[in-house]
C-alpha positions as CSV (number, residue, x, y, z in Angstrom):
1,X,135.3,93.2,57.9
2,X,131.8,93.0,60.2
3,X,132.1,90.4,62.6
4,X,129.3,92.2,64.5
5,X,126.8,92.4,61.1
6,X,124.1,89.5,62.3
7,X,124.5,90.2,66.3
8,X,122.1,88.6,69.1
9,X,118.4,90.6,68.5
10,X,118.0,89.6,72.3
11,X,121.0,91.6,73.3
12,X,119.4,94.6,72.5
13,X,116.5,93.7,74.1
14,X,117.9,93.2,77.5
15,X,119.2,96.8,77.4
16,X,118.1,99.3,79.4
17,X,115.4,101.2,78.6
18,X,114.1,104.9,79.8
19,X,111.0,107.2,79.1
20,X,111.3,110.8,80.5
21,X,108.0,111.4,82.1
22,X,107.0,114.1,83.6
23,X,111.2,115.6,83.5
24,X,111.3,111.8,85.9
25,X,113.7,109.3,84.2
26,X,111.2,106.3,84.5
27,X,113.5,103.0,84.1
28,X,113.7,99.7,84.2
29,X,115.0,98.7,87.7
30,X,116.3,95.3,89.6
31,X,114.0,93.5,91.2
32,X,115.9,94.3,95.1
33,X,113.7,97.7,95.1
34,X,110.5,95.8,93.5
35,X,111.0,93.6,97.0
36,X,112.0,96.0,99.7
37,X,109.3,98.6,98.3
38,X,106.6,95.4,98.7
39,X,108.0,94.9,102.4
40,X,107.1,98.6,102.7
41,X,104.2,98.4,101.5
42,X,103.8,95.2,104.3
43,X,104.1,97.2,107.2
44,X,101.3,99.4,106.0
45,X,98.8,98.0,107.9
46,X,100.0,97.9,111.1
47,X,101.2,101.5,110.5
48,X,97.7,102.1,110.2
49,X,96.4,100.9,113.3
50,X,99.2,103.1,114.8
51,X,98.5,106.3,113.8
52,X,94.2,105.8,113.4
53,X,94.2,104.0,117.1
54,X,97.2,105.6,118.8
55,X,98.4,103.9,122.1
56,X,96.5,100.2,121.0
57,X,96.8,97.2,120.0
58,X,95.6,95.8,116.8
59,X,92.4,93.8,118.7
60,X,91.5,97.0,120.3
61,X,92.1,98.6,116.7
62,X,89.1,96.0,115.9
63,X,87.6,96.5,119.0
64,X,87.3,99.9,118.9
65,X,85.8,99.4,115.2
66,X,83.1,97.7,116.1
67,X,81.5,99.9,118.6
68,X,82.1,103.1,116.1
69,X,79.7,105.9,115.6
70,X,79.5,107.9,112.4
71,X,81.2,110.7,113.5
72,X,84.1,108.3,114.7
73,X,84.1,107.1,111.4
74,X,85.1,110.8,109.7
75,X,87.6,111.2,111.9
76,X,89.2,107.5,111.0
77,X,88.4,107.9,107.4
78,X,90.6,110.9,107.3
79,X,93.1,109.7,109.3
80,X,93.5,107.3,106.4
81,X,93.6,109.4,103.5
82,X,96.4,111.4,105.1
83,X,98.3,108.2,106.0
84,X,97.5,105.6,103.6
85,X,98.6,107.5,100.4
86,X,102.0,109.4,102.0
87,X,103.1,105.5,102.7
88,X,101.9,104.0,98.9
89,X,104.2,107.2,97.1
90,X,107.1,106.3,99.5
91,X,107.0,102.7,98.3
92,X,106.0,103.3,94.6
93,X,109.2,106.1,94.7
94,X,111.6,103.6,96.4
95,X,110.3,101.1,93.9
96,X,111.3,103.2,91.0
97,X,114.3,105.2,92.9
98,X,113.0,108.0,92.6
99,X,113.1,110.6,95.8
100,X,110.0,110.2,97.7
101,X,109.4,114.3,98.8
102,X,110.9,115.3,95.6
103,X,107.7,113.4,93.7
104,X,105.1,115.2,96.3
105,X,106.4,118.2,96.0
106,X,106.6,118.4,93.0
107,X,104.1,116.2,90.5
108,X,100.3,116.1,90.8
109,X,98.7,112.6,91.2
110,X,97.9,113.6,87.7
111,X,101.3,113.5,86.6
112,X,102.6,110.3,89.0
113,X,100.2,108.3,87.6
114,X,102.0,108.7,84.2
115,X,104.6,108.1,85.8
116,X,104.1,104.8,87.6
117,X,102.3,103.8,84.1
118,X,105.1,104.6,82.2
119,X,107.4,102.3,85.3
120,X,104.9,99.3,84.7
121,X,105.1,99.8,80.8
122,X,108.9,99.2,81.1
123,X,109.1,96.5,84.3
124,X,105.8,94.5,83.1
125,X,106.0,91.3,85.5
126,X,102.5,90.6,84.4
127,X,104.0,87.2,82.5
128,X,106.6,86.3,85.5
129,X,103.7,86.7,88.0
130,X,101.7,84.2,86.0
131,X,104.2,81.5,85.2
132,X,105.1,81.3,88.9
133,X,101.4,81.0,89.8
134,X,101.5,78.6,87.0
135,X,104.3,76.4,88.4
136,X,103.4,76.6,92.2
137,X,99.7,75.2,91.1
138,X,101.8,72.5,89.2
139,X,104.5,71.1,91.5
140,X,103.2,72.5,94.8
141,X,99.6,72.1,95.0
142,X,98.3,68.6,95.3
143,X,96.2,68.0,92.7
144,X,92.3,67.4,92.8
145,X,90.6,65.2,90.6
146,X,87.3,63.9,92.8
147,X,89.2,60.6,94.5
148,X,91.3,58.4,94.5
149,X,90.6,54.4,93.1
150,X,93.3,52.8,95.1
151,X,92.1,50.3,97.2
152,X,89.0,50.2,95.3
153,X,87.4,47.0,93.8
């Protein structure tokens, strides 16, 4: 007797997929990893200010930017190029559930790009964000209809 011959096909779609990309297992991950990575990226501007303008607060760093000469700018750009990519890789690895140090030590930038691309394909949240934005626009944002006729003669 074949009780499960006509099993629900949607159940198979929710099963975790995995791919091996450049020797790394890329899999579907829970939303919490995504949220944690975004929280880490949220602190990136503060980290950049701390690293690029040691001992200065954000307002002081901004004031420094306004008085930069070309040599100062080159030095700042160099510091940003060191700090930002490393932190972006850390956040992406957190999102993917990978060890950042292993990725940094063993993978080329192109290989890492392929890993991130595979992650996006497996965990594509485009529809989620489109749907959520649609709900926000529909439910929370006021409808702009060019004015109201209430109280008009």
